[in-house]
N, C-alpha and C positions, 0 to 999 in steps of 0.2 A: 245281385244288386245290393249295395250297402244301404243301411238305413241312415237317413240324414237328419232325422228329427227324433228327439227324446220323447218319452212318454210324458205328456203334460200333466196327467193325473198323478203320476209318481213324483214329478217335480213339485207339484202343488202340495202334495202330502208331505214331502221332505221339508219344504219351506215352513209349513205349519208346525211341524215337529221342532224345527229350529226356533221358531217364535215362542213355542211353549217352553223350550229349554232355556231360552234367554229369560223368560219371565220366572221360571223356576230357579234359575241361577240368581236372579235378583232376590227372590224370596229366601234363598239359602244364605245370601249375604245379610239380609235383614235378620234372619234367624240367628246367625253368628253374632250380629251386633246386639240382639236382644239377650242372648246367653251371656255375652260379655258384660252387658249392663246389669243382668240379674246377679252375676258374681259380686259386683260392687254393691248392689242392693243388700246382699247377705252380710258383706263386710260392714255396711252402714248400720244394720240392725245389731250386730255384735258389738259395735262401737257404742251404740246407745245403751245397750244392756250394761256395759262396763261403766258407762258414765252414771247410770242409776245405782249400780252397786257401790260405786265410790261415794256418791252422795248419801246413800243410806247408811254407810258405815263411818261417815265423818263424825256423827254424834252418836253417843251410846243410848240406844233405845232398848229397854228390857221387855221381852215378851213373857207374860205370865198366864198360867191357866185361869179359867173363869172361876173355878172353885177356890183357888188361892186368892183371887181378887176379892171374892166375897169375905173371906177370912180377914184380909187386910183392911176392909171396910170396917168391920167390927172392931179392929184393933186401932182405928183412927190413924192409919198410916197412909191413907189416900186423900188427895186434894186436887182441886181444879180439874174436874173431869169434863171432857168433850165427847158427847155421845152422838154417833150417827147410826145409820142403818146397818153397818157391818161390823164396826169396831168401837171400842171405848179407849180413849187415850187420857192420860193425866200424869200427875206427879206422885212418885213413891218415895216415902221417907225411909231411909235405911237405918240400921242399928246405930251407926255413928252420927246420925242426924243429917247426913247429906241427902239431897233429893235427886232422883234421876227420873227420866221420862220412861213410861211404860206403855204398853198396849196390850189389849186382850180382845178376843173375838166376842161379839155380842151374842148372848143366848136369850131366847124367849123366857124372860123371868118377870112375871107380874109383880113380884115383891121387891124388885130392884129399887124403884123410886122411894118406897117406904123405908127400906134399909138405909138409903142414902140420906134421907131426911132425918132419920133417927140418929145417924152418926154425924149430922151437921156437916155433910160434905157439900161443897159448892159444885154444881154441875150445870151444864147447858147442852142443848141439842144443836145439831147442824145438819144441813142438807148439802150434799156434795154433787155438783154437776159432773157426771162421769164423762160426758162428751167433751166438756171443756178441759177436764184433766187429761184425757187422752190427747187432745190437740196440743196442750202445753208440754206434756211429758214425752210424747212420741212423734207426732206429726211436725211440730216445729223444729226439733233437733234434726230430724230427717231432711226437712226442707233446706235447712242451713247447710247441711253436709252436701246436698246436691248442688246448691248454689256455688259453694266453694269449689267443688269438683268441676263444674262447668267453666268457671273462671280460670282455673288451672289449665283445662284443656284448651281453651281459647288462646292463652298465653303460649302454649306449646304448638299451636297452629292447626288444630283439627279436633275432630271427635275422638272419644276414647279408642274406638276401633281403628281409626286411621293411624294412631301412634304405633300400632303393632303391624300395620299393613303397608310399610313403606315400599316394599318390593312389588306390590300389586299394581297392575296397570290402572291408570287413571282415565282411560278412554271412556267416553260416553257411548253407550250401545243403543242404537235405534233399531227397533223391529221394522219389518217391511211395511207394516200398517201405520207406522208412526211418521214416516217421511212423506209429506204431501206434495213436495216440490217435484216437478217434472220439467221436461224441455220446454214446455209452453211457458214456464216462468223465467226462462233464460233467453235473452235476445241479444243481438249484436255480435254473436260469436258463432256464426253458422259453420265455419270451417272446423272449429274446435268440436262442435257437436257432431259433425260428420266423422271426425277421427275417433270419437268415443262410442260411436254407434255399434261397432263391432264388439266392443267390450260388453255392451248391454246384451247383444245377441248371444255371446258366449255364456254369460251368466244365466240367461234364460234357457238356452238349448245347448249345453256343452257337448252333448254327444254328436251333434252335427259337425263339429270341429274335430273331435277326437276320432271319428270314423275316417276322416280324411288325413289323419296324421298331423294336423296343424296344432301349434302351440301358441296359446295366447301370450302376450307380454306379461312378464311378472309385475313390473311396475310401470306406472305412467306418471310422468312429471309435468305438472301444469306450471308454465312460467309466464310472467307477464307483469306489467306495472301494478301497483297497489290499486284496489277498487274496481278491477275489471271483471270480477265475478268468479274467481277460481274456486273459492269455497262453495259458492252456490252451485257451480257446474258439477262439482264432485257429488253434492247432495242430490242433484237432479239425476245423475247416473244411477245412484242407489234407488231413487224413486221410480225411475223407468224400469230398472231391472227387478224391482220388488225383492230385494235381498237385505239382510242385516247390514248396518253401517256402523263401523267403529271410527269415532272421531277423536283425534288427539292433536295437541300442538307440540312442536318440537321441543319447546322449553319444559313441557310436562315430564319429560323423561329424566332430566338432569336434576340432581339434588346435591346438597353439600356432603352427603354421606357417600363414600366410595362404594361402588357396586350396586347402588340402588337403581340407577338408570338401566344397567344391563338386565337386572332382574325384571324390571318393568317391560322391557322389550320381550324377554322370553315369555312372560305372562301373557302379553298382548297377542303374540303369535299363537300361543297355546290355545287361548280362548277363540281366536279366529278360526283355527283349524277344526275345532269342535263344532262351530256354527257355520261351516262352509255350506253353500257358496256365500261369500260375503265380500265387503269392501273395507279395507283398512285406509283411512284418510289421515295423513300427517300434515297438518298445516304449519307454515313457517319452517320448512324443512332445513333451512340454512342455520337455524338455531342448534340443530343437532348434527348436521352433516357437513359442517365446515371442514375444508381440507386440513388433514393432519400435517403436523410439522411446521405450521405457520408460526407457532410460538415454540421455539426450541426449549425454552425454560420449563414448559409444562407438557412434555411429550407423552406423559403417562397420566394425564389428569382424567377426571371422571367423565368428561364429555367424550374424549376419544375412546375410552372403554365402552361407553354406550354405543358410539358409532360402530366400533368393531363388532359388537354383539348384533347390531342391526344388519351388518354386512353378512355375518355368519347365518343369521336367521333367513335372510333373503335367498341365500344359496342353499339352505337346508330344506326348503319346502318345494313341492312340485305344483305347477299351475293346474294339474289335473284335479287337485283338491278344491279348486274353484275359489281361491283366496286372491284377490286383486289388490295391490297396494297403489294408492294414489297419493302423490306428494304435491305440495304447492309451495312456490317461493318466488320472490321478485329479485333474488340475488343468485342466479345459477352459476355465475362466474366464480363464486367462492366455494362451490360444492366440491367435495372430495372426488377425484376422478374414478375411484373405485365404485362409487355410488352410480355413476353415469354409464358404466360399461354395459354391453349387452348381457342379459341374464339378471340384471337388477332393474334399474330404471331404464328399460329398453326404449320407450317411446316418449318423446318430448313434444308436448302440445303447447303452442303459443296462444295465449289468451291476451290479444293485443287491444289497444285502444280502438274503439269502434269508429267506422267511417260515418259519413252523413246519413247513409241508409240505416246502418246499425244503430246510430243514435236515435233516429226516428222510431225504430222498432222498440228500443229500450223505453222511450217515453210512453209508447202505447201500453207497455206492461205496467208502468208505475202509475198511470192516470186512471186505472180501472176504478179506484175507490175515491177519486176526486171529481167534484162537480165542476165542469168546465163551461165557460161561456161559448156561445155558438161560433164566434169569430176567431177562436183560438186555432192557430195553424201550427200543427206539430212539425211540419216540414220546415217552416221558418225558424222555429226554435232549434231544430237540429242543425240548421245552417249557421245559427248564431252561437253555437257552443262548440266550436272546434277544440279538440284536445280533451274534452270532457269524457270521463269514464262512467261506468254504470253507477257507482256510488255518488259521483258528482251530480249526475242527472236526477237520481232519486232525492238527493238533498235539495236540488233546485226546485223540484215540484213541491216538496214539503215547505220550503221557504215561501213560495208563491202562495200556497194554501194558507199559511200563517198570516201573511200580509193581507190577504183577502178577508180573513176572519177579523183581523185587527181593524179593518176599515168598515166592517159591518156589511160586506157584500154577501149575496146569496150564491155566487159562483166565482170562479177564478178566471180573470181576464188576462189579455195580453199585456196589460199595463203592469200587473203584478209579476208576470213572468219576466218582463224587461227589467224591472226593479230587482228581482231576484238574480238575474244574470249579472247586472252591474255590481251587486253586493258580493257575488261570488268572485268576480274578476278583479275588481278594484277595492273592495272592502266596504265597510259600513259608512254610510253618508253622514257628514258632520256639518250640517247647515248652521249650527250655532257657534261654530268655531270663529273667533274674532280675528279678522285680518285687516290690516290697514289698507288704505286706498292704493298706495303705492305698490304694495306687495300684490294686490289683486290685479293691477295692471301688468305687472311683470309676469304673473302666471298666465294671464290672458294672452299676451304676446307669445309667451313660451309655447303654449298649446297650439296657438294658431300657426306657428312656425312648423310644428310637427305636421299639422293637418295639410297645410299648403304643399309641403314637400311630398306628402303621401299622394296628393292628388295631382301633382306635377309630373311624377315619374311613371313610366309605363308598367314597370314590373311589380310595383308595390300593391299591397291589398288596399281596397277602397276604405275610406273612413266611414265608421258606423256612428260614431258620436264623439263630440268634444264637450268637455265640462270643466269649469273652474270651481266646482263644489268640492271642498276637501273630503277625502275618503281614506279609510283604513288608518294605518299608524302614521305615515309621513307623506302621503300623497296629497298635494295641494290642488291638483287637477289631473286630468288624464285625457288621452286621445285614443280611442278604441278603434282598431281596425279589424275587419272580419274578412277572412279569405272567401273567395268565390267558389273554391273547390279544395278538396283534400290534396295536400302536396307531400311528396316523399323525397324529392331531390330539389336542390337549389343550385343555380348557376352563379358564376362569378359576378355577373351583372346584378343579379338579384340580391346578392350579399352586399355589394356596394351600395345599391339603392336602399337597402335596409339601414345601412350605416348613415346614409344621408338623412333619412327620416328621423333617426335618433338624434343627429346633430342639428336638426332644424330648430329646436327650441333654444339652444345656446346661441346660434347665429342670429335668431330673431331678437333676442335680448341685446346683443351687441349692436345690431343695426339701429334699433330704436332708442335705447338708452345710453349707448357708448359706454356700457358697463356690463359686466357679467355677474351672475349670482351662484349660489350654491345649489340651486334647483336642478342643475343638469348633471349632478353627480352620478345618479343611476344610469342616465343616458350615456355618459361617457364610458362608464364601466362596461356596459353592454356592447358599445361600439368598439372598445378595445378588445373585448373577447372575440368578436367576430373577426377583427383584423388578425389577432394572434392565430385563430383557428385557420384562416385563409393561408397564412405563412407556414405554420408548424405542422398542420395536420392535412390540409387539402391540397397542398402543392400548387397554390395559385399565385406564387410570387414570381415575377419576371426575373428578378435578380438572383434568387436562390434556386430557381428551377423546380422540376417536378420531384420534389423530395419531401418526405415527412421527417420531422425532427423530434416528435414526442409521441411515443406509442400510446394508444388510448387504453387507459387502465381504470377508467371510472366505471361505476355500475352501469349495467345495460339498461335498467328500468327505473333507476332512482336518480333524481336530479341532485346529486351531491358530487363535489370534486373528487378527482382521482388522486393518487399518490405516486404517479410515475416519476422516476428519477431522471435527470437530465443526461442525455447520451450524446452530447456534442461539445465541441471545444469552446473556449472563451471567445475566440475570434468569430466563430459561427453565431455565438450568442449576441455579439455586438451587431453583426449583420442582420440577425433577426429582428433586433430592437429597432435598427435603422429602417428596415423594410416595413415594419408595423407602423412606425411613425410616418413613413411616407405615404402609406395607404390612407391613413386617417387624415393627413394634411390635404391630400388630393380630394377626398370626400368633402372635407370642410370648405375648400375652395369652390367646389361645385355647388354646395348649398348656399354659400355666400353670394355667388353670381346669380343663382336662381331667385333668391329672395330679394336681392337688391333691385333686380329688374321688375319685381312685383311688389315694391314697397308700399304704394298706395293701397293695393289689395290687402296687404298684410294689416295695414291700419283699419281699413274698412271692416274686415272680418273680426279683428280684435275688439273694436268698439261694439259691434253687434253681440259678441260673446259676453263682454262686460255687462250689457244690458239684459240679456236673456239668461246668462249663467250656463246654459247648456244648449247645444245645437245638434240636431240630428244629421246624419250623413246626407240624406236627401235634400234637406234644407240647405246644407253647405253647398252642395253641387248646384242648386238653383241660384244661390247668391253669386257663386263664381260665374255662372252662365250669364246672368243678368248684368253683372259688372262688366264682363268682356263685350257683350252685345251693346253696352252703352258707350263704347268707344274708349274705354280706359285700359284696354289690354296692353298697350305698348308704352304706357307712361312709366317713368322711373322716378 
């Protein structure tokens, strides 16, 4: 019967040896740095000696023996003496009458003062502060040299040791006791944690897999939108497995000097194999692993050489050594295919935006250090934050705590959370922004048009709040809708209804003021995008049929436009434009008919909004119900 578990004591001893080796490696690096610094210390001392020698030889100072000095005193060739504890300095008159400086060592001579007085030599005593002299002559020049050296090194971009260590890996090494993050600190990504669980088991008990002939994946690629917790998840794997963790960013490999990136890759894998079992984590892998050949003019640049070295290193080591590579990116579509083949990054783990249950779990993790009021309901907050990722929710809780502290409250209430959500979605509130009465009326009717269309159509999300308080950079008002559940598909009817809600503001302005403003610019752009997508991507056009005319080439997880080229004729392009215009016109007509039949209700709600400045969704629905029950539902 095969043994399915490794010896825990042996594994524990091996891990302790690895940690000691990491610490000793750090000490070796510190020792090398100290040796390098000591070399410059010696150079500085030699430089100071040379400076002193130069200064001492600048002027002629003659050294005479004490016996000769006594003879010169009797011959009246000595003048202006300065006597201290160690030496005697003064002027010596030569045979030609010229005077030179001289110095002689002082000897215990009780008759010296009498002889000087007898020869009428002027003399004086002095006391020299040796400490001050040492500071001026030695410490001060040395400090100046160090200061100049540090300034030069900062200009060059690092410490003295880093100048000669370009090829060394810049990865941060964490020992098993340094990473305190576990799966308890990661929420909302249960499927990803399940995928990574067997990696932890392998790192803890590798023999169980080896006895069965199983091979663990060499590399694991974490993909997902920014802020979903990919880096945190990688650290949690290392924290759960209790193994060393090498952390680097993809941009840390590439330098302006050719060959440096490849050298750093070699050094990183060499260190990792010495300290196995361990995890190598490469964040922002797309900075390093972008597909080769995308830029024909730089096919042999430094980045591609670094990528080639990474591919070679991933092929060159065996998973039996216990080294697992974890990469993270939000742009998997631009990665080189050679990185994604089996044997390199074998397993792809999606770390997606959390659903409503996941958001609630993430909120529970982040509120542990926050004082909450009793009536705060995390389920409600999770429902009101669709599309938020872990980083957004952490920022939301922090913003709410700051708002509560600013108001002098002892705990964070739902009021602060609501305000923080509004700030995150719509921007900073600008109550002091000066608007004319006419502009305020236009904004009020515009937002009321959005709200009434949202409440009139069956497939649209309910209104959560209407406001005419300016927010953010250019928003003069906003209508916030919140979905009742997480949605992953949309029907043709739902897309058209969404267009109708967007066009509701423009139609309301036209009905009330017989004029249109620039306030609907963003609404029109979004409605046009929906209509174009229906025709060109989703095949929802009756005239053009079930075809797609523009392949999707934009990033999977980043909200930036793609760069796909047009792959259809000019005639088809005219038909597409005509169909997009037709869809928008039909939606516009539908909105105009709906709001025209409820014109009195439009005026009623807009006046209430002008008075209150903001209306909650529940209050809006009560107003609509009371108005219709009052017999005004069919007035036009």
